[in-house]
Each structure stands twice: as structure tokens, then as C-alpha cells.
matplotlib code that plots the C-alpha trace (Angstrom):
import matplotlib.pyplot as plt

x = [-0.1, 0.9, 0.5, 0.3, 2.0, 2.2, 4.3, 4.6, 8.3, 9.2, 12.8, 14.2, 14.9, 17.4, 16.6, 18.8, 17.8, 19.6, 20.0, 21.9, 25.7, 25.3, 21.8, 20.1, 17.1, 16.1, 16.9, 14.9, 15.6, 16.5, 16.2, 19.0, 18.0, 19.8, 23.0, 23.9, 23.2, 21.4, 21.1, 23.3, 20.8, 22.3, 25.8, 28.4, 31.7, 34.2, 37.9, 40.6, 44.2, 45.8, 49.6, 50.5, 47.8, 44.3, 41.6, 38.4, 35.1, 32.7, 28.9, 25.7, 24.0, 20.7, 19.7, 19.7, 23.3, 24.4, 23.6, 25.2, 28.7, 28.7, 27.8, 30.6, 33.1, 32.8, 32.5, 36.0, 37.4, 36.6, 37.9, 41.3, 40.6, 39.4, 36.7, 34.4, 34.9]
y = [-0.5, 3.4, 6.7, 10.3, 12.1, 16.6, 18.5, 22.3, 23.1, 26.4, 27.9, 31.2, 33.1, 35.6, 39.0, 41.6, 45.2, 47.8, 51.1, 53.5, 54.3, 58.4, 59.5, 56.7, 55.8, 52.1, 49.8, 46.9, 43.9, 40.3, 36.7, 34.4, 30.9, 27.9, 28.2, 31.1, 33.5, 36.4, 38.9, 42.4, 44.9, 48.7, 46.9, 49.8, 49.2, 50.9, 50.2, 51.4, 50.5, 53.5, 53.8, 50.0, 50.3, 50.0, 53.0, 51.4, 52.6, 50.1, 50.6, 50.2, 53.3, 53.7, 54.4, 58.2, 58.3, 55.5, 57.9, 60.8, 59.2, 57.9, 61.0, 62.9, 60.4, 61.0, 64.4, 64.3, 62.3, 64.7, 67.4, 66.2, 65.2, 61.2, 60.8, 58.8, 55.5]
z = [-0.1, -0.7, 0.8, 0.1, 2.6, 2.0, 4.0, 3.4, 3.1, 4.0, 1.4, 1.1, -2.0, -2.7, -4.4, -5.8, -5.5, -7.9, -7.5, -9.8, -8.0, -9.3, -8.8, -6.9, -9.0, -8.3, -11.6, -10.4, -9.4, -10.2, -8.7, -7.4, -9.6, -7.4, -8.9, -8.0, -11.0, -11.0, -13.6, -12.4, -13.6, -15.0, -15.4, -17.3, -18.0, -20.6, -20.3, -22.6, -23.0, -23.4, -22.6, -22.0, -18.7, -18.8, -17.6, -16.9, -15.4, -13.4, -11.9, -11.6, -13.9, -14.7, -18.5, -17.5, -16.0, -18.6, -21.5, -19.7, -19.0, -22.4, -23.4, -21.6, -22.6, -26.3, -25.6, -24.0, -26.9, -29.3, -27.8, -27.9, -31.8, -32.2, -34.5, -34.9, -38.0]

ax = plt.figure().add_subplot(projection="3d")
ax.plot(x, y, z, "-o")
ax.set_aspect("equal")
plt.show()
């Protein structure tokens, strides 16, 4: 004879909440999967290899701040003579 016994199980879940490093705006939430993976919202990174050294920026930014930083970076490059190809 087989009996089925139903028991409640309590589980924990990890929620990762993201805010913009510059303006503090809430970007969103990502759930962590069982294997530890979660989507990192608002990831922004740029890097340049100049004169045998790496220069980089790694931040969590909302879309508006990403546009501002990218625009400032492009303007700075153009100001010193870089051109878009």
C-alpha cells in the first residue's frame, strides 16, 4: 500500500535590488537562481588600453546616467581629436 503525505516546505530566495550609483534611482530587482546566478541590472563598463595601462569604469547605472556618462566620454574624446569611424 502507498500513502501520499503532503508536507509544507519553507524556502528562502535571494532578491538582488539595484540602484544607480550616481543618482540613486531604483533600477530593479533580480531573483537569484539555485546555482547562484542572477542578472546584474544596470551594469555599465568601459575600458581603454592607453600607454600600456588599462583605464576602466565599472558601475551600476540607470539608463539616463549611462547615456550621460557615455556622452561625456564621447565629448572628451572628440575634444582631444578622436573621430568616429
